[in-house]
C-alpha positions as CSV (number, residue, x, y, z in Angstrom):
1,X,21.2,-0.6,4.9
2,X,20.1,-4.7,4.2
3,X,18.4,-4.3,1.5
4,X,16.1,-7.5,-0.1
5,X,15.2,-5.9,-3.3
6,X,16.7,-3.0,-5.1
7,X,16.2,-2.4,-8.7
8,X,18.2,-0.2,-11.1
9,X,16.6,2.0,-14.1
10,X,14.5,-1.1,-14.0
11,X,12.1,-1.0,-17.4
12,X,9.6,-3.2,-19.6
13,X,8.6,-2.1,-22.9
14,X,5.8,-3.8,-24.7
15,X,5.3,-2.7,-28.5
16,X,7.4,0.1,-28.2
17,X,5.3,1.4,-25.2
18,X,7.2,1.6,-22.0
19,X,4.8,0.4,-19.3
20,X,7.9,0.4,-16.4
21,X,10.3,3.7,-16.9
22,X,13.9,3.6,-15.2
23,X,12.1,2.4,-12.0
24,X,14.9,2.5,-8.7
25,X,13.2,0.4,-5.9
26,X,14.8,-0.1,-2.7
27,X,12.7,-2.7,-0.1
28,X,14.6,-2.6,3.3
29,X,14.9,-6.4,5.0
30,X,11.9,-6.6,7.9
31,X,9.6,-3.6,6.4
32,X,6.9,-3.6,5.3
33,X,6.8,-1.7,1.7
34,X,3.8,-0.1,0.1
35,X,3.6,0.1,-3.8
36,X,1.4,2.8,-4.3
37,X,-0.8,3.9,-7.9
38,X,-3.7,4.0,-9.6
39,X,-5.2,1.2,-11.6
40,X,-2.4,0.9,-15.0
41,X,0.2,2.5,-13.1
42,X,2.8,-0.1,-13.8
43,X,2.4,-1.9,-10.2
44,X,1.5,-5.2,-11.2
45,X,4.1,-5.5,-13.9
46,X,7.3,-4.5,-11.7
47,X,5.9,-7.2,-9.2
48,X,5.6,-9.9,-12.0
49,X,9.3,-8.5,-13.2
50,X,10.6,-9.1,-9.5
51,X,9.1,-13.0,-9.2
52,X,10.4,-13.7,-12.6
53,X,6.9,-14.1,-14.5
54,X,8.5,-11.7,-17.1
55,X,11.6,-10.5,-18.0
56,X,12.6,-6.7,-17.9
57,X,13.2,-5.3,-21.0
58,X,16.3,-3.4,-19.6
59,X,17.5,-2.7,-16.2
60,X,19.0,-5.3,-13.2
61,X,16.9,-6.5,-10.2
62,X,19.0,-7.4,-7.3
63,X,17.0,-10.6,-4.6
64,X,18.7,-10.5,-1.7
65,X,22.3,-8.8,-2.3
66,X,22.6,-10.9,-6.1
67,X,21.4,-10.0,-9.4
68,X,18.2,-11.5,-10.5
69,X,18.2,-13.0,-14.3
70,X,17.1,-15.3,-16.6
71,X,19.8,-18.0,-16.6
72,X,20.0,-17.4,-12.3
73,X,16.8,-17.4,-10.2
74,X,18.3,-18.9,-6.9
75,X,16.8,-16.0,-4.9
76,X,13.1,-17.2,-5.9
77,X,13.2,-19.4,-3.8
78,X,13.0,-17.3,-1.0
79,X,9.9,-15.3,-1.8
80,X,6.6,-16.3,-1.6
81,X,3.5,-14.3,-3.9
82,X,0.3,-13.5,-5.1
83,X,0.8,-11.7,-8.2
84,X,-3.0,-10.3,-9.6
85,X,-5.5,-13.3,-8.4
86,X,-4.7,-16.7,-6.5
87,X,-5.2,-19.4,-8.8
88,X,-6.3,-23.0,-7.8
89,X,-7.7,-26.7,-8.5
90,X,-11.0,-25.0,-7.3
91,X,-12.4,-29.4,-7.1
92,X,-9.8,-30.0,-4.3
93,X,-9.3,-29.2,-1.3
94,X,-7.2,-26.6,0.6
95,X,-4.8,-29.4,2.0
96,X,-4.5,-30.8,-1.8
97,X,-3.9,-27.6,-3.2
98,X,-1.6,-26.9,-0.7
99,X,0.4,-30.3,-0.7
100,X,0.5,-30.4,-5.2
101,X,2.1,-26.6,-4.4
102,X,5.2,-28.4,-2.1
103,X,5.5,-30.7,-4.3
104,X,5.9,-28.6,-7.0
105,X,8.9,-26.6,-4.8
106,X,10.1,-30.3,-3.9
107,X,9.4,-29.3,-0.1
108,X,7.5,-32.2,2.1
109,X,6.6,-31.3,5.6
110,X,2.7,-32.0,6.1
111,X,3.2,-30.3,9.8
112,X,4.1,-27.1,7.7
113,X,1.3,-27.2,5.6
114,X,-1.4,-27.5,8.7
115,X,0.6,-24.3,10.5
116,X,-0.2,-22.2,7.3
117,X,-3.7,-23.3,7.5
118,X,-3.7,-22.8,11.2
119,X,-1.8,-19.0,11.1
120,X,-4.4,-17.6,7.9
121,X,-7.3,-18.9,10.3
122,X,-8.5,-21.9,8.0
123,X,-7.6,-24.8,10.6
124,X,-10.6,-26.9,10.0
125,X,-11.5,-26.9,6.5
126,X,-8.9,-28.6,5.1
127,X,-11.2,-30.9,3.8
128,X,-13.0,-28.6,1.8
129,X,-13.1,-28.0,-1.8
130,X,-12.1,-24.8,-2.9
131,X,-14.6,-24.1,-5.2
132,X,-16.9,-23.6,-2.0
133,X,-14.2,-20.6,-0.7
134,X,-15.2,-17.4,-0.2
135,X,-13.0,-14.5,-2.2
136,X,-11.5,-13.8,1.4
137,X,-11.3,-17.5,2.2
138,X,-9.2,-17.8,-1.5
139,X,-7.1,-15.1,-0.4
140,X,-6.2,-16.6,2.6
141,X,-5.4,-19.9,1.2
142,X,-3.5,-17.6,-1.4
143,X,-1.4,-16.2,2.0
144,X,-0.7,-19.8,3.2
145,X,0.3,-20.9,-0.2
146,X,3.2,-18.1,-0.3
147,X,4.1,-18.6,3.1
148,X,4.1,-22.3,4.1
149,X,8.1,-22.6,3.1
150,X,9.0,-19.3,5.4
151,X,9.7,-17.3,3.1
152,X,12.0,-14.1,3.6
153,X,9.7,-12.2,1.3
154,X,6.6,-11.6,0.4
155,X,4.6,-10.3,-2.6
156,X,1.0,-9.7,-2.5
157,X,-0.5,-7.7,-6.1
158,X,-3.8,-6.1,-4.6
159,X,-4.2,-8.7,-1.7
160,X,-8.1,-6.8,-0.6
161,X,-8.9,-6.5,-4.4
162,X,-13.0,-7.5,-3.8
163,X,-13.0,-7.9,0.3
164,X,-15.2,-7.0,2.5
165,X,-14.4,-4.9,5.5
166,X,-13.5,-7.7,7.6
167,X,-11.6,-9.4,5.1
168,X,-9.9,-6.3,4.9
169,X,-8.8,-6.2,8.0
170,X,-8.3,-9.7,8.6
171,X,-5.6,-9.2,5.9
172,X,-4.2,-6.6,7.4
173,X,-3.9,-8.2,10.9
174,X,-2.5,-11.3,8.9
175,X,0.2,-9.4,6.8
176,X,1.4,-7.7,10.4
177,X,1.6,-10.8,12.1
178,X,3.8,-12.3,9.4
179,X,5.9,-9.5,9.9
180,X,6.3,-8.8,13.4
181,X,5.9,-12.3,14.3
182,X,8.0,-14.1,11.2
183,X,10.1,-11.3,10.1
184,X,8.6,-11.7,6.7
185,X,9.4,-8.5,4.7
186,X,6.4,-7.8,2.5
187,X,6.1,-5.9,-0.5
188,X,2.6,-5.2,-1.4
189,X,0.8,-2.9,-3.5
190,X,-2.6,-1.3,-3.9
191,X,-4.4,1.8,-5.2
192,X,-6.8,1.8,-1.9
193,X,-4.4,4.5,0.3
194,X,-6.1,4.0,3.2
195,X,-4.9,0.7,3.6
196,X,-1.8,1.3,2.9
197,X,-1.3,3.9,5.5
198,X,-2.3,1.2,8.0
199,X,-0.4,-1.2,7.4
200,X,3.0,-0.1,5.2
201,X,6.1,1.1,6.9
202,X,6.9,2.9,3.5
203,X,6.1,3.5,0.0
204,X,6.8,4.0,-3.1
205,X,4.3,5.9,-5.6
206,X,4.2,4.9,-9.1
207,X,2.6,7.1,-12.2
208,X,2.7,6.1,-15.4
209,X,5.4,3.9,-15.2
210,X,7.7,5.8,-13.2
211,X,8.5,5.5,-9.7
212,X,8.0,9.3,-8.3
213,X,9.0,9.4,-5.0
214,X,9.8,6.9,-2.1
215,X,9.3,8.0,1.5
216,X,8.3,6.7,5.0
217,X,5.1,7.4,6.5
218,X,7.0,8.7,9.5
219,X,8.5,10.8,7.4
220,X,5.0,11.6,5.6
221,X,3.8,12.2,9.2
222,X,5.8,14.6,10.3
223,X,5.6,16.7,7.0
224,X,1.4,16.7,7.6
225,X,-0.6,19.8,8.6
226,X,-3.3,20.6,10.4
227,X,-6.1,23.0,9.5
228,X,-9.5,24.5,10.0
229,X,-11.4,25.0,7.0
230,X,-14.6,27.5,7.0
231,X,-16.8,27.8,4.0
232,X,-18.3,31.6,4.1
233,X,-19.7,34.1,1.6
234,X,-18.5,36.7,3.3
235,X,-14.0,36.0,2.4
236,X,-12.7,38.9,2.7
237,X,-14.0,40.6,5.7
238,X,-13.7,36.8,7.8
239,X,-9.8,37.2,6.6
240,X,-9.4,41.0,7.8
241,X,-11.2,39.9,11.6
242,X,-9.0,36.2,11.5
243,X,-5.7,38.6,11.2
244,X,-6.7,41.4,13.1
245,X,-8.7,40.3,16.2
246,X,-7.2,36.7,16.2
247,X,-3.7,38.0,15.1
248,X,-3.5,34.7,12.9
249,X,-1.0,35.0,10.3
250,X,-0.9,31.9,8.7
251,X,-4.3,32.1,6.3
252,X,-5.2,30.9,3.1
253,X,-8.5,31.6,0.6
254,X,-9.3,29.0,-1.2
255,X,-12.1,28.6,-3.9
256,X,-13.0,32.0,-3.2
257,X,-15.4,30.9,-0.5
258,X,-13.4,29.4,1.7
259,X,-10.7,29.7,4.3
260,X,-8.0,27.6,5.6
261,X,-6.7,28.3,9.0
262,X,-2.9,26.7,9.9
263,X,-2.8,27.6,13.5
264,X,-2.8,25.0,16.0
265,X,-2.9,27.5,18.8
266,X,-6.9,29.1,17.5
267,X,-9.8,26.4,18.0
268,X,-13.1,26.2,15.7
269,X,-15.0,27.8,18.7
270,X,-12.9,31.0,18.7
271,X,-13.1,31.2,15.0
272,X,-17.3,30.7,15.1
273,X,-17.6,33.3,18.4
274,X,-15.6,36.4,16.3
275,X,-17.2,35.8,13.0
276,X,-20.9,35.3,14.8
277,X,-20.3,38.7,16.4
278,X,-19.3,40.8,13.6
279,X,-22.6,39.2,12.0
280,X,-21.0,37.0,9.4
281,X,-23.0,33.8,8.5
282,X,-20.7,30.7,8.4
283,X,-22.0,27.7,6.0
284,X,-19.6,25.5,7.3
285,X,-16.8,24.9,9.8
286,X,-14.3,21.9,10.4
287,X,-11.0,20.9,11.9
288,X,-9.5,18.5,9.2
289,X,-6.0,16.2,9.0
290,X,-3.9,15.5,6.2
291,X,-3.5,11.6,5.2
292,X,-2.0,9.7,2.9
293,X,-4.4,10.4,0.5
294,X,-3.5,14.2,0.7
295,X,-0.1,13.1,0.2
296,X,-0.8,10.9,-2.9
297,X,-2.7,13.6,-4.7
298,X,-0.4,16.3,-4.1
299,X,2.6,13.9,-5.6
300,X,0.1,13.2,-8.6
301,X,-0.4,16.6,-9.7
302,X,3.3,17.4,-9.0
303,X,4.9,14.8,-11.7
304,X,1.7,15.0,-13.7
């Protein structure tokens, strides 16, 4: 397996408190990897260590198969990143900001700057001062800066924070385009489960500084179970009828007044018809499809 990032027992302690504890992260070449966890879980700290912004207290980081250390940071030349919030010289234009960034890297290619702006749909505003940009435009300019040297890996910390629905969709589409058309590997963090679900190939679940799970979205989808949930005041009689009249065996009573039916061959219509025929009042009946959110909360509860 070709890994872009591998960490071994990665740990960061601040004033005696472990912010990140023994994280073994594995990001494969060519994938979009989502680092998922609540605010304060340690996602940003992990990303800062991976991009050389802070040093780990212990453990090791392998980038492109070579160890990242204070004295050896060659691998970072192949990485673009936005950690926390993209900072620019506000009084300068987008073009000027990108030119300064390229000079800092020793990379001189104005054509590449124009291509990067075009890629993030900021073409034609090169002379507009950054202080006049919306938050979404600044986020896209940050992506342009991260992608301008055509890195093999881009690390994005909460890239959709503060964006409206259109901005979120644009960011998601941009990540997909860079991944699929340019082969760029992505490590992105978020606490928004729905966004990670729509874009990631695999996820790592972070809780209290620990990696509690690392799994592909395809595996999660295979584990999902759909169910029909009924809200009724007569749970016992309803369950009896469902078992003996419709021959449903996979039934679970939850929260006293709710019944969950895990049987793909039974429709809500069949259930409603049966219960009404026996004068059972149905307050609510709904078909549910389990999501990444269900999986995530199950993981959180199971690891507390």
